[in-house]
C-alpha positions in Angstrom: -11.7 18.1 -4.7 -14.9 16.2 -5.3 -16.6 13.8 -2.8 -15.0 10.7 -4.2 -11.5 12.2 -4.1 -12.1 13.3 -0.6 -13.3 9.9 0.4 -10.2 8.3 -1.2 -7.9 10.7 0.5 -9.5 10.0 3.9 -9.2 6.2 3.3 -5.6 6.6 2.3 -5.0 8.5 5.5 -6.7 5.7 7.6 -4.5 3.0 5.9 -1.4 5.1 6.4 -2.2 5.7 10.1 -2.6 2.0 10.6 0.7 1.2 8.8 2.5 3.8 10.9 1.3 2.0 14.0 2.3 -1.5 13.0 5.7 -0.2 11.7 6.4 1.9 14.8 5.6 -1.2 17.0 7.8 -3.3 14.6 4.9 -5.8 14.0 6.0 -6.3 10.4 9.3 -6.7 8.5 8.4 -5.2 5.2 5.5 -3.6 3.2 4.4 -4.2 -0.4 2.0 -1.5 -1.6 -0.4 -2.4 -4.4 -3.0 0.1 -5.5 -4.2 2.0 -8.6 -1.9 4.8 -9.6 -3.9 7.7 -8.1 -4.6 5.9 -4.8 -1.0 4.7 -4.5 0.1 8.4 -4.9 -2.3 9.4 -2.1 -1.0 6.6 0.1 2.6 7.6 -0.5 1.8 11.2 0.4 0.2 10.1 3.7 2.8 7.6 4.8 4.9 8.9 7.7 8.5 8.4 8.8 7.9 5.1 10.5 6.2 3.3 7.6 8.3 4.6 4.6 11.4 2.7 5.4 9.4 -0.6 5.4 8.2 -0.2 1.8 10.1 -2.7 -0.2 8.0 -3.0 -3.3 5.2 -1.1 -5.0 2.8 -1.9 -7.9 0.7 1.0 -9.3 -2.1 -1.2 -10.7 -5.6 -1.8 -9.6 -5.8 -5.6 -9.4 -8.8 -5.9 -7.0 -11.2 -7.3 -9.7 -8.8 -10.0 -10.9 -9.1 -13.6 -9.8 -6.4 -14.8 -7.4 -4.4 -16.6 -10.1 -4.2 -13.6 -12.3 -3.4 -11.4 -9.3 -0.5 -13.6 -8.5 1.1 -12.9 -11.9 1.7 -9.3 -10.8 3.4 -10.2 -7.6 7.1 -11.1 -7.0 7.8 -14.8 -7.3 8.3 -15.1 -3.5 6.9 -12.3 -1.4 9.3 -13.4 1.4 12.1 -11.9 -0.7 10.8 -8.4 0.1 12.1 -8.5 3.6 
């Protein structure tokens, strides 16, 4: 594993830890995971038993460099339908 992969794995772990906390404390109703394919795989691997059941939708695409209007085309019509 190179330095960039290690950094990505560490970041995925940090995100997963935070998601575990908010899911365990029932601060959210549902999760939509959006990330590039490799990072989404890392994030899935790091999610624990509290967060996994909250995942309602996933998109394995890096949309971070898109403008908000283009980003929106990749999302469900109504995000509230995820819960």
